[in-house]
C-alpha positions as CSV (number, residue, x, y, z in Angstrom):
1,M,-11.3,4.7,62.0
2,G,-7.5,5.3,61.9
3,L,-6.8,1.9,60.7
4,F,-4.0,1.1,57.8
5,S,-4.2,-2.4,56.5
6,I,-0.9,-4.2,55.6
7,T,0.1,-6.9,53.7
8,P,4.2,-7.7,54.5
9,A,3.8,-10.9,52.5
10,Q,2.5,-12.7,49.5
11,R,2.8,-16.2,47.8
12,F,1.2,-17.3,44.8
13,L,-0.1,-20.8,45.1
14,D,0.7,-23.4,42.6
15,G,-2.9,-25.0,42.7
16,A,-5.7,-24.9,45.0
17,S,-5.9,-28.3,46.0
18,S,-5.7,-29.0,49.8
19,E,-2.5,-30.4,49.3
20,D,-1.2,-27.2,47.5
21,V,-2.5,-25.1,50.5
22,Y,-0.6,-27.0,52.8
23,A,2.8,-26.9,51.4
24,E,2.6,-23.4,50.3
25,T,1.1,-22.5,53.9
26,Q,4.3,-24.4,55.6
27,V,7.0,-22.1,53.2
28,L,5.1,-19.0,53.6
29,V,5.0,-19.2,57.4
30,S,8.0,-20.7,58.4
31,G,10.2,-18.4,56.5
32,F,8.1,-15.3,57.4
33,L,8.1,-16.5,61.3
34,H,12.0,-16.8,61.0
35,S,12.4,-13.3,59.2
36,M,10.5,-11.8,62.0
37,Q,12.8,-13.4,64.7
38,V,9.3,-14.8,66.5
39,Q,9.9,-16.6,69.6
40,T,6.5,-17.9,70.3
41,V,2.7,-17.7,68.4
42,Y,-0.4,-17.2,70.0
43,F,-3.3,-18.8,68.7
44,K,-7.1,-18.4,69.9
45,Y,-8.9,-21.8,70.4
46,G,-12.7,-21.8,69.2
47,M,-15.2,-20.6,67.3
48,Q,-15.7,-16.8,66.8
49,P,-19.5,-15.3,67.5
50,L,-20.1,-14.8,63.6
51,M,-18.8,-18.7,62.6
52,R,-20.5,-19.9,66.1
53,E,-23.6,-18.5,64.6
54,L,-23.5,-19.5,60.9
55,A,-22.3,-23.0,62.2
56,K,-25.3,-23.3,64.3
57,K,-27.9,-22.0,61.5
58,G,-26.5,-24.5,59.0
59,G,-25.8,-23.7,55.0
60,M,-22.7,-22.2,56.3
61,G,-21.5,-21.4,52.7
62,A,-24.5,-19.6,51.5
63,A,-25.0,-17.5,54.5
64,V,-21.3,-16.3,54.6
65,A,-21.6,-15.3,51.2
66,Q,-24.7,-13.7,51.5
67,R,-23.0,-12.0,54.8
68,F,-20.0,-10.9,53.2
69,G,-20.9,-10.5,49.5
70,A,-18.1,-11.6,46.5
71,G,-14.7,-10.8,47.6
72,G,-15.5,-10.6,51.3
73,K,-13.2,-12.1,53.7
74,L,-13.8,-14.3,56.7
75,L,-10.9,-15.0,59.8
76,S,-11.7,-17.8,62.0
77,S,-9.9,-19.0,65.4
78,I,-8.6,-22.5,65.6
79,G,-10.5,-25.2,66.8
80,G,-13.4,-25.3,69.5
81,D,-16.7,-26.6,70.0
82,P,-19.6,-25.1,67.9
83,E,-22.0,-26.1,70.7
84,S,-19.9,-24.6,73.5
85,T,-21.7,-21.3,74.9
86,D,-18.5,-19.3,74.5
87,G,-17.3,-21.3,71.5
88,G,-14.4,-23.0,74.0
89,A,-12.5,-19.8,73.2
90,R,-8.8,-20.1,75.3
91,I,-5.4,-18.6,74.3
92,E,-2.3,-20.9,74.2
93,A,1.2,-20.6,72.9
94,E,3.2,-22.4,70.3
95,A,6.7,-22.5,69.2
96,P,7.6,-21.4,65.8
97,D,7.9,-24.9,64.3
98,S,4.7,-26.3,65.8
99,A,2.6,-23.3,64.8
100,V,3.6,-23.9,61.1
101,A,2.4,-27.0,61.0
102,M,-0.8,-26.3,62.6
103,C,-1.1,-23.1,60.4
104,A,-0.7,-25.4,57.1
105,A,-3.4,-28.2,58.9
106,R,-5.9,-25.2,59.7
107,M,-5.4,-23.6,56.4
108,A,-5.6,-27.0,54.4
109,R,-8.9,-28.2,56.0
110,L,-10.8,-24.7,55.2
111,P,-14.1,-25.3,53.1
112,V,-14.2,-23.5,49.6
113,I,-16.5,-20.6,49.7
114,P,-17.3,-19.0,46.6
115,G,-16.5,-15.6,46.7
116,V,-15.0,-15.4,50.3
117,S,-11.7,-15.3,51.1
118,Q,-10.9,-16.9,54.0
119,G,-8.2,-17.6,56.9
120,I,-7.0,-17.7,60.6
121,S,-5.6,-15.2,63.1
122,F,-2.5,-15.4,65.3
123,G,-0.5,-13.5,67.7
124,I,3.3,-13.1,67.0
125,D,5.3,-12.5,70.3
126,Q,1.9,-10.8,72.0
127,R,-1.6,-12.4,72.6
128,P,-4.1,-11.2,69.9
129,D,-5.9,-8.8,71.7
130,G,-6.5,-6.1,69.1
131,P,-5.9,-4.7,65.3
132,S,-2.2,-4.2,66.0
133,T,-1.5,-7.5,67.6
134,N,-4.3,-9.9,65.4
135,W,-2.2,-11.5,62.3
136,G,-4.4,-13.1,59.7
137,L,-3.1,-15.8,57.0
138,V,-5.5,-15.5,54.2
139,I,-6.0,-17.8,51.0
140,H,-7.6,-15.3,48.4
141,R,-8.9,-17.6,45.5
142,G,-10.0,-17.3,41.9
143,P,-7.9,-18.2,38.8
144,L,-4.7,-16.9,40.4
145,P,-5.0,-18.2,43.9
146,I,-2.4,-15.9,46.7
147,L,-1.6,-16.8,50.1
148,A,-1.2,-13.5,52.4
149,I,-0.3,-12.4,55.8
150,E,-1.9,-9.5,57.0
151,L,-2.3,-7.0,59.7
152,S,-5.0,-4.4,60.0
153,D,-3.0,-1.5,61.9
154,A,0.3,-1.0,60.4
155,T,1.3,0.4,63.6
156,G,1.8,-3.1,64.7
157,F,4.3,-4.1,61.9
158,K,7.5,-3.7,64.1
159,P,10.0,-5.9,62.0
160,P,13.9,-6.4,63.1
161,S,16.5,-4.3,60.9
162,T,17.1,-7.6,59.4
163,W,14.1,-7.9,58.2
164,L,13.5,-7.0,54.7
165,E,16.8,-8.8,53.5
166,T,16.3,-12.2,55.2
167,I,12.6,-12.4,54.0
168,I,13.9,-11.7,50.3
169,K,16.9,-14.0,50.7
170,S,14.2,-16.6,52.1
171,K,12.4,-17.1,49.0
172,C,9.0,-17.7,50.7
173,V,7.4,-14.9,49.6
174,D,6.6,-13.5,45.9
175,V,5.7,-10.1,46.8
176,V,6.7,-8.0,49.7
177,Q,5.1,-5.3,51.3
178,S,2.9,-5.2,48.1
179,R,5.7,-3.3,46.2
180,L,8.8,-5.5,46.2
181,G,9.3,-8.8,43.8
182,E,10.1,-10.5,40.6
183,G,8.7,-8.7,37.8
184,D,6.2,-11.4,36.6
185,H,4.6,-11.5,40.4
186,L,4.0,-7.8,40.8
187,F,2.7,-7.7,37.0
188,L,0.1,-10.6,38.1
189,M,-0.5,-9.0,41.4
190,L,-1.5,-5.8,40.0
191,K,-3.8,-7.2,37.2
192,R,-5.4,-9.8,40.0
193,R,-6.3,-6.9,42.4
194,K,-8.0,-5.3,39.6
195,L,-9.7,-8.2,37.8
196,F,-10.0,-10.7,40.5
197,P,-9.9,-9.1,43.9
198,Y,-9.9,-10.7,47.1
199,S,-11.6,-14.3,45.6
200,K,-13.6,-12.6,43.0
201,G,-13.4,-15.3,39.6
202,D,-13.5,-18.6,38.7
203,T,-12.3,-21.3,41.2
204,S,-12.9,-24.0,39.1
205,A,-9.8,-26.5,38.1
206,S,-9.5,-25.7,34.7
207,A,-9.8,-21.7,35.4
208,V,-6.7,-22.7,38.0
209,A,-5.1,-24.4,35.4
210,A,-5.2,-21.4,32.8
211,G,-4.0,-19.3,35.6
212,Q,-1.0,-21.4,36.2
213,R,0.0,-21.4,32.4
214,L,-0.3,-17.4,32.6
215,R,1.9,-17.4,35.3
216,K,4.5,-19.8,33.2
217,Y,4.2,-17.4,30.5
218,C,4.7,-14.5,32.9
219,R,7.7,-16.2,34.1
220,E,9.4,-16.9,31.2
221,A,9.1,-13.4,29.7
222,W,10.0,-11.8,32.9
223,Q,13.4,-14.3,32.6
224,E,14.0,-13.0,29.0
225,Q,14.0,-9.8,29.7
226,C,16.2,-9.8,32.8
227,R,18.5,-12.5,31.6
228,R,18.4,-14.1,35.1
229,N,15.9,-15.8,37.5
230,D,16.5,-13.7,40.6
231,S,15.9,-10.0,39.3
232,F,13.9,-8.3,41.6
233,H,11.9,-5.1,41.0
234,E,10.4,-2.6,43.0
235,L,7.2,-0.8,42.0
236,S,7.4,3.0,41.9
237,S,4.8,4.9,44.0
238,W,4.2,6.9,40.9
239,Q,1.2,5.7,39.2
240,W,2.1,6.4,35.7
241,R,5.2,4.6,36.1
242,R,3.3,1.6,37.2
243,R,1.0,1.9,34.5
244,R,3.9,1.8,32.2
245,F,5.4,-1.4,33.7
246,V,1.9,-3.3,33.2
247,R,1.7,-1.8,29.4
248,K,5.6,-3.0,28.9
249,F,4.8,-6.3,30.8
250,D,1.7,-6.8,28.8
251,R,3.4,-6.2,25.2
252,M,6.1,-8.4,26.4
253,L,3.9,-11.3,27.5
254,A,1.9,-11.0,24.5
255,E,5.0,-11.4,22.3
256,H,6.5,-14.4,24.4
257,A,3.2,-16.2,24.4
258,G,1.4,-15.1,21.1
259,S,-2.0,-13.0,21.4
260,E,-4.1,-15.8,20.0
261,N,-2.8,-18.1,22.9
262,L,-3.1,-15.5,25.7
263,E,-6.7,-14.7,24.5
264,T,-7.3,-18.3,25.1
265,I,-5.9,-18.6,28.5
266,L,-7.7,-15.4,29.3
267,K,-10.9,-17.0,28.6
268,E,-10.5,-20.0,30.5
269,M,-9.9,-18.1,33.4
270,G,-12.8,-16.3,33.2
271,T,-11.9,-12.8,31.6
272,R,-11.1,-11.4,28.3
273,I,-8.2,-9.4,26.7
274,E,-10.5,-6.5,26.3
275,S,-10.6,-6.3,30.3
276,W,-7.0,-7.6,30.8
277,L,-5.3,-4.8,28.8
278,P,-6.7,-2.1,30.5
279,A,-7.0,-3.4,33.9
280,C,-4.6,-1.4,35.3
281,E,-5.0,1.9,33.5
282,S,-7.0,3.6,36.3
């Protein structure tokens, strides 16, 4: 009660392999920590009680999927001994550079659990003792995989005055505060939110490859429209304006990629044009 989640930073993945996750995590976390002028990152070492329980029972993937359902989300601490009575829980401080390396390595090692978003938690210049200090770095899978930095209580987000300008210039994020970004990224964010929320959708290599082709066409269509490569767009808070933006982009995309080609790509991603076009109408 009383909590308002916030996602200040999102970055689309160029692939879903562990190498892709490692590289993109480094870019996102490094740029975000720099923009926040972070001095210390706090990690809780050990397994959270739910993770420890599932690990002991075995069949962790099936258990998590049953516990959270499609689109569920699971955050873990770092390291720890699952046989320890307290999970080996301890909190240690790290400098930003070493924290980036730790986040990248931990995210790359996460096992793929169909239908479940996964990630790690940490604290920024404060111990992660509650929803306003416990940050999450999460990977949402599906045909359009994306990394997100999240906070479950918006009151804990207190960026420096230069934060917005710094993070945009860093190019470490594709979508800022779920409203700012280049048009193709905002368009895809809105579509995936409706069609593939969290980690819903096909996670196969062929589906992700089709998603990458779609991203390429969206990028080209946006660049043709704007005649430049760095044109940021701000989504309106008015829903009818957002719907107009999406409809216009859909027409632009179909003209650029070709309707038949677009329909083929969408089928490979696990959806159809009949679902894609009205996805953001409500």
